[in-house]
C-alpha positions as CSV (number, residue, x, y, z in Angstrom):
1,M,44.9,-4.1,-20.7
2,K,43.6,-6.4,-18.0
3,A,40.0,-5.9,-17.1
4,M,39.5,-4.6,-13.5
5,T,37.6,-6.7,-11.1
6,I,35.1,-4.6,-9.1
7,T,34.0,-5.9,-5.8
8,V,30.5,-5.0,-4.9
9,K,29.3,-5.1,-1.3
10,S,25.6,-5.1,-1.5
11,K,23.6,-2.9,0.9
12,L,20.7,-5.3,0.4
13,P,22.3,-8.7,0.1
14,H,19.1,-10.6,0.8
15,V,16.8,-8.7,-1.6
16,G,16.0,-9.9,-5.1
17,T,13.4,-9.1,-7.6
18,T,10.0,-8.5,-6.0
19,I,7.5,-11.3,-5.9
20,F,5.0,-9.0,-7.8
21,T,7.4,-8.7,-10.8
22,V,8.2,-12.4,-10.7
23,M,4.5,-13.5,-10.7
24,S,3.4,-11.0,-13.3
25,R,6.2,-12.2,-15.6
26,K,5.2,-15.9,-15.1
27,A,1.6,-15.0,-15.8
28,E,2.6,-13.3,-19.0
29,Q,4.9,-16.2,-20.1
30,L,2.3,-18.9,-19.3
31,G,-0.7,-17.0,-20.5
32,A,-2.2,-17.2,-17.0
33,I,-4.8,-14.9,-15.6
34,N,-2.9,-12.4,-13.5
35,L,-4.6,-11.9,-10.1
36,S,-1.2,-11.5,-8.4
37,Q,0.1,-7.9,-8.8
38,G,-2.2,-5.2,-7.5
39,F,-3.3,-3.3,-10.6
40,P,-6.6,-3.0,-12.4
41,D,-7.1,-4.4,-15.9
42,F,-9.4,-1.5,-16.7
43,D,-8.5,2.1,-17.3
44,A,-8.5,5.3,-15.4
45,P,-11.7,7.5,-15.8
46,L,-11.9,9.0,-19.3
47,P,-12.4,12.6,-18.0
48,L,-9.1,12.2,-16.0
49,R,-7.2,10.9,-19.0
50,E,-8.6,13.8,-21.1
51,L,-7.5,16.3,-18.5
52,L,-4.0,14.9,-18.6
53,A,-3.9,15.3,-22.4
54,E,-5.1,18.9,-22.0
55,H,-2.4,19.8,-19.6
56,V,0.3,18.2,-21.7
57,A,-0.9,20.1,-24.7
58,A,-1.1,23.3,-22.7
59,G,2.6,23.1,-21.9
60,R,2.6,22.2,-18.2
61,N,5.6,19.9,-18.7
62,Q,8.3,21.6,-16.7
63,Y,9.3,21.2,-13.1
64,P,6.5,21.9,-10.7
65,P,7.2,23.1,-7.1
66,M,9.1,20.6,-5.1
67,A,6.3,20.0,-2.7
68,G,3.7,19.7,-5.4
69,V,1.4,21.8,-7.6
70,P,-0.4,24.2,-5.2
71,A,-3.9,23.5,-6.7
72,L,-3.4,19.8,-6.0
73,R,-2.2,20.3,-2.5
74,E,-5.2,22.5,-1.8
75,Q,-7.5,19.8,-3.2
76,I,-5.8,17.2,-1.0
77,A,-6.2,19.4,2.1
78,A,-9.9,20.0,1.3
79,K,-10.5,16.2,0.9
80,V,-8.9,15.2,4.2
81,A,-10.9,18.0,5.9
82,R,-14.1,16.6,4.4
83,I,-13.6,13.0,5.1
84,Y,-11.3,13.0,8.2
85,G,-12.1,16.3,9.8
86,A,-8.4,17.2,9.7
87,D,-7.2,20.7,9.2
88,V,-3.9,20.5,7.4
89,S,-1.8,23.2,5.7
90,P,-1.5,22.7,2.0
91,E,1.8,24.6,2.1
92,L,3.4,23.1,5.2
93,A,1.9,19.7,5.7
94,V,1.1,18.2,2.2
95,T,3.8,16.9,-0.2
96,V,3.0,15.3,-3.6
97,V,5.4,12.5,-4.5
98,P,6.0,10.1,-7.4
99,G,4.4,7.1,-5.7
100,A,3.7,5.9,-2.2
101,T,6.8,3.6,-2.1
102,T,8.9,6.7,-2.7
103,A,7.1,8.5,0.2
104,I,7.7,5.5,2.5
105,F,11.4,5.4,1.6
106,S,11.8,9.2,2.1
107,A,10.0,9.2,5.4
108,I,12.2,6.4,6.8
109,L,15.4,7.9,5.5
110,A,14.5,11.3,6.9
111,L,13.5,10.2,10.4
112,V,15.4,7.0,11.2
113,G,19.1,6.6,11.7
114,P,21.9,4.1,12.4
115,G,21.2,2.0,15.5
116,D,17.5,2.9,15.6
117,E,14.7,0.2,15.6
118,V,11.5,0.4,13.6
119,I,8.5,-1.9,14.4
120,T,6.6,-3.3,11.5
121,L,3.6,-5.6,11.6
122,D,3.9,-8.9,9.7
123,P,2.8,-9.7,7.0
124,S,4.3,-6.3,5.9
125,Y,4.6,-4.7,2.5
126,D,8.0,-5.6,1.0
127,S,9.5,-2.1,0.8
128,Y,9.4,-1.4,4.5
129,E,12.4,-3.5,5.7
130,P,14.8,-2.6,2.9
131,S,14.1,1.1,3.5
132,I,14.8,0.6,7.2
133,T,18.0,-1.3,6.4
134,L,19.3,1.4,4.1
135,A,18.7,3.9,6.9
136,G,21.1,1.9,9.0
137,A,18.3,0.8,11.3
138,R,16.8,-2.5,12.3
139,A,13.3,-3.8,11.6
140,I,11.5,-5.4,14.5
141,R,8.8,-7.5,12.9
142,V,5.8,-8.3,15.1
143,P,3.4,-10.8,13.7
144,L,-0.3,-10.1,13.2
145,V,-2.7,-12.7,14.6
146,P,-4.4,-15.0,12.1
147,P,-6.9,-15.7,10.8
148,A,-8.2,-12.1,11.1
149,F,-4.7,-10.7,11.2
150,G,-5.4,-8.3,14.1
151,V,-2.8,-6.5,16.2
152,D,-1.6,-7.9,19.5
153,W,-0.8,-4.6,21.1
154,Q,0.7,-6.2,24.2
155,R,3.2,-8.0,22.0
156,V,3.9,-4.8,20.2
157,A,4.5,-3.0,23.5
158,D,6.8,-5.8,24.6
159,S,8.9,-5.2,21.4
160,V,9.6,-1.6,22.2
161,S,13.1,-0.9,23.4
162,P,15.1,2.3,24.1
163,R,16.2,2.2,20.5
164,T,12.7,2.2,19.0
165,R,12.2,5.3,16.9
166,M,9.2,4.5,14.7
167,I,6.3,2.1,14.1
168,V,4.9,1.4,10.6
169,I,1.3,0.6,10.2
170,N,-0.7,-0.2,7.1
171,T,-4.5,0.1,7.0
172,P,-6.3,-1.2,5.0
173,H,-3.6,-3.9,5.1
174,N,-1.8,-5.4,2.2
175,P,-1.7,-8.4,1.8
176,T,-4.4,-9.5,4.2
177,G,-7.2,-6.9,3.7
178,A,-7.5,-6.4,7.4
179,I,-8.3,-2.9,8.8
180,L,-7.5,-1.2,12.0
181,S,-10.4,-0.2,14.3
182,A,-10.9,2.9,16.5
183,E,-9.8,0.8,19.4
184,D,-6.6,-0.1,17.6
185,M,-5.9,3.6,17.0
186,S,-6.5,4.3,20.6
187,A,-3.9,1.6,21.6
188,L,-1.5,3.0,19.0
189,T,-1.9,6.5,20.3
190,A,-1.1,5.4,23.9
191,L,1.9,3.4,22.8
192,A,3.3,6.2,20.6
193,E,2.9,8.8,23.3
194,R,4.3,6.6,26.1
195,H,7.5,5.9,24.1
196,N,7.7,9.1,22.0
197,L,7.4,7.1,18.7
198,I,7.0,8.5,15.2
199,V,4.2,6.7,13.3
200,L,4.5,6.0,9.6
201,S,1.0,5.2,8.3
202,D,0.6,3.5,4.9
203,E,-3.0,4.3,3.9
204,V,-2.9,3.8,0.2
205,Y,-6.2,1.8,0.2
206,E,-7.9,4.5,2.3
207,H,-11.1,4.4,0.2
208,L,-11.4,0.6,-0.1
209,V,-13.2,-0.3,3.1
210,Y,-16.3,-2.4,3.0
211,D,-19.5,-3.5,4.7
212,G,-20.3,-0.1,6.2
213,Q,-17.0,0.2,8.1
214,R,-14.9,3.3,8.0
215,H,-11.2,3.9,7.4
216,E,-9.5,4.9,10.6
217,S,-6.8,7.3,9.3
218,V,-4.3,8.6,11.8
219,L,-5.5,12.0,10.5
220,R,-8.8,11.5,12.4
221,Y,-6.9,11.6,15.8
222,P,-5.1,14.9,16.6
223,A,-2.7,13.4,19.1
224,L,-1.7,10.7,16.6
225,A,-1.6,13.0,13.6
226,A,0.8,15.3,15.5
227,R,3.5,12.5,15.4
228,S,2.6,10.8,12.1
229,L,3.4,10.8,8.5
230,A,0.5,9.4,6.5
231,V,1.0,8.1,2.9
232,F,-1.6,8.0,0.2
233,S,-1.9,6.9,-3.4
234,F,-3.6,8.5,-6.4
235,G,-2.8,5.4,-8.4
236,K,-5.0,3.1,-6.2
237,T,-7.8,5.6,-6.0
238,Y,-8.0,6.6,-9.7
239,H,-7.2,3.2,-11.3
240,A,-3.9,4.6,-12.6
241,T,-1.1,2.7,-10.9
242,G,1.3,3.4,-13.7
243,W,1.1,7.2,-13.0
244,K,3.0,6.6,-9.8
245,T,1.7,9.6,-8.0
246,G,0.8,9.9,-4.3
247,Y,1.2,12.2,-1.4
248,C,2.4,12.4,2.2
249,I,0.7,14.4,5.0
250,G,2.4,15.2,8.3
251,P,2.9,18.0,10.9
252,P,5.2,20.8,9.6
253,E,8.2,19.7,11.7
254,L,8.1,16.1,10.3
255,T,7.2,17.3,6.8
256,A,10.2,19.6,6.7
257,E,12.5,16.7,7.4
258,F,10.6,14.5,4.9
259,R,11.1,17.2,2.2
260,K,14.8,17.3,2.8
261,V,15.1,13.7,1.6
262,H,12.4,14.0,-1.0
263,Q,14.2,16.8,-2.8
264,F,17.3,14.8,-3.3
265,N,15.5,11.5,-4.0
266,T,13.0,12.3,-6.7
267,F,12.6,16.1,-6.3
268,V,9.1,16.3,-7.9
269,A,6.2,14.3,-9.1
270,V,5.2,14.5,-12.8
271,A,3.7,18.0,-13.5
272,P,0.9,17.4,-16.0
273,I,-0.4,14.5,-13.9
274,Q,-0.6,16.7,-10.9
275,Y,-2.6,19.4,-12.8
276,A,-5.0,16.8,-14.1
277,L,-5.6,15.3,-10.7
278,A,-6.2,18.7,-9.2
279,D,-8.9,19.4,-11.8
280,F,-10.5,16.0,-11.5
281,M,-10.7,16.1,-7.7
282,A,-12.4,19.4,-7.9
283,R,-14.9,18.3,-10.5
284,H,-15.5,14.7,-9.5
285,P,-15.4,14.2,-5.7
286,E,-18.0,11.5,-6.2
287,H,-15.2,9.2,-7.5
288,Y,-13.5,8.7,-4.2
289,L,-16.7,9.0,-2.2
290,T,-18.2,6.0,-4.0
291,L,-15.1,3.9,-4.5
292,D,-15.9,1.6,-1.6
293,N,-19.1,0.5,-3.3
294,F,-17.4,0.1,-6.6
295,Y,-14.8,-2.3,-5.2
296,Q,-17.1,-4.1,-2.8
297,A,-19.2,-5.1,-5.8
298,K,-16.1,-6.7,-7.3
299,R,-15.1,-8.4,-4.1
300,D,-18.5,-9.9,-3.7
301,F,-18.7,-11.0,-7.4
302,F,-15.3,-12.8,-7.1
303,N,-16.3,-14.4,-3.8
304,R,-19.6,-15.6,-5.1
305,S,-17.9,-17.0,-8.2
306,V,-15.5,-19.1,-6.1
307,A,-18.1,-20.2,-3.6
308,E,-18.4,-23.7,-5.3
309,S,-14.7,-24.2,-5.2
310,R,-12.7,-26.1,-2.5
311,F,-11.2,-22.8,-1.4
312,T,-12.6,-21.1,1.7
313,L,-12.6,-17.5,2.6
314,T,-13.7,-14.7,4.9
315,P,-14.6,-11.5,2.9
316,A,-11.8,-9.0,2.9
317,P,-12.7,-5.9,5.1
318,G,-10.6,-3.7,2.8
319,T,-8.1,-3.3,-0.1
320,F,-8.6,-4.9,-3.4
321,F,-7.1,-8.2,-2.3
322,Q,-8.9,-11.4,-1.2
323,L,-7.3,-14.2,0.7
324,L,-8.3,-17.8,-0.3
325,D,-7.6,-20.7,2.0
326,Y,-6.5,-23.8,0.2
327,S,-6.2,-26.2,3.2
328,A,-8.9,-28.5,1.7
329,I,-7.0,-28.8,-1.5
330,A,-3.3,-29.4,-0.7
331,D,-1.0,-29.7,2.3
332,V,1.9,-27.8,0.9
333,D,3.5,-24.4,1.6
334,D,2.1,-21.4,0.0
335,V,5.0,-20.8,-2.4
336,T,4.6,-24.3,-3.8
337,M,0.8,-23.9,-4.1
338,C,1.3,-20.6,-5.8
339,E,3.6,-22.2,-8.4
340,R,1.2,-25.0,-9.0
341,L,-1.7,-22.7,-9.4
342,V,0.0,-20.6,-12.1
343,T,1.7,-23.5,-14.0
344,E,-1.0,-26.1,-13.8
345,H,-4.2,-24.1,-13.6
346,G,-3.4,-20.8,-15.2
347,V,-4.1,-18.4,-12.3
348,A,-1.4,-16.2,-10.8
349,S,-1.6,-15.2,-7.1
350,I,0.8,-14.2,-4.3
351,P,1.9,-16.3,-1.4
352,L,1.5,-14.7,2.0
353,S,4.8,-16.0,3.4
354,V,6.9,-13.6,1.2
355,F,5.6,-10.8,3.4
356,C,6.7,-12.4,6.6
357,E,9.9,-13.0,8.6
358,H,8.2,-16.0,10.3
359,P,5.3,-17.1,8.1
360,P,2.1,-18.0,10.0
361,A,0.9,-21.6,9.9
362,T,-1.8,-20.8,7.4
363,R,-2.6,-22.1,3.9
364,V,-3.7,-18.9,2.1
365,L,-2.9,-17.1,-1.1
366,R,-3.6,-13.5,-2.1
367,F,-5.8,-12.7,-5.1
368,C,-6.3,-9.2,-6.6
369,F,-10.0,-8.5,-7.5
370,A,-9.4,-5.1,-9.1
371,K,-10.3,-6.6,-12.5
372,Q,-13.2,-6.7,-14.9
373,E,-16.0,-9.1,-14.1
374,S,-15.1,-11.2,-17.2
375,T,-11.5,-11.6,-15.9
376,L,-12.7,-12.6,-12.4
377,A,-15.3,-15.0,-13.8
378,S,-12.6,-16.7,-16.0
379,A,-10.2,-17.0,-13.0
380,A,-13.0,-18.3,-10.7
381,E,-13.9,-21.0,-13.3
382,R,-10.4,-22.3,-13.2
383,L,-10.2,-22.2,-9.4
384,C,-13.5,-24.1,-9.2
385,A,-12.1,-26.8,-11.4
386,I,-9.3,-27.7,-9.0
């Protein structure tokens, strides 16, 4: 029998394996120090891991409620009330999901349709545009302004059309580490109200804001919260990125639509992980309350360690990523420099241009400092030798 030839028409013809997977694989193959993909090389807190084992042993291994374990949603609502002054309903406004990327995908699929336009801010996390494309919509990519990568709100306003349905923001910002200010949130509120836009706010690094600044969540601003879905990550907060657990908060009318897609996408997040997180949040709120100091110490250690190198930097205001400028070292594009760095010097990083439609005229690479000091010191020694 003659084999059938199947013609595949890709829905994402321009999408390949993510740069994070590519660089982590190269680091492993070459024995390089991996400061590319954003995950810690240290473990989640021992009490949290012990709680997970307890809940697995106790038999909490079947489907939880679709929106999430009630105890965890209650802890989430209590946390956002405590740190953002936001009163959200655990039942109607909080949904636990298996990872922030899933939440972003579900939010876009639920609220954006064919012919719509969605504004994103470049550099932008690589899941945004594919999700928009799969919804039948079009991403309108507005560049941030280097070197601080701030928002030009006039340019954003000029990009709004009658088709614009949503704007996606990310603060603290991956990959640049930039954060939005209270003034930015005021400008965003005015823009969203003027054009009746939905806001999708990616806030997975909410607790990683440094130098005495505060995270400006959309949840702090009632008028903005009323038209926003905000996405958060337990993996980033509790050093457990492999647990792939996060949550989404929004007003009931948006949450209802979000859950319609969520239930047919992944349906639920992992049950024993949810029970463990609920217990840990109740018993150890100091973890997220002191996370900024924990990671700022790592940022400062890394930056001090590369101070004698030919790289230059401005300390990242947020996230666990630091940009290093290599202009004094080589006049090549960032992808080429990234390749040289991992193959010739044994340090893996991420080029900024892969996050952009039109890469800025900068010479910077992104490095993850969510590592043990010994890892950062070894990487810095290699960088200083260039």
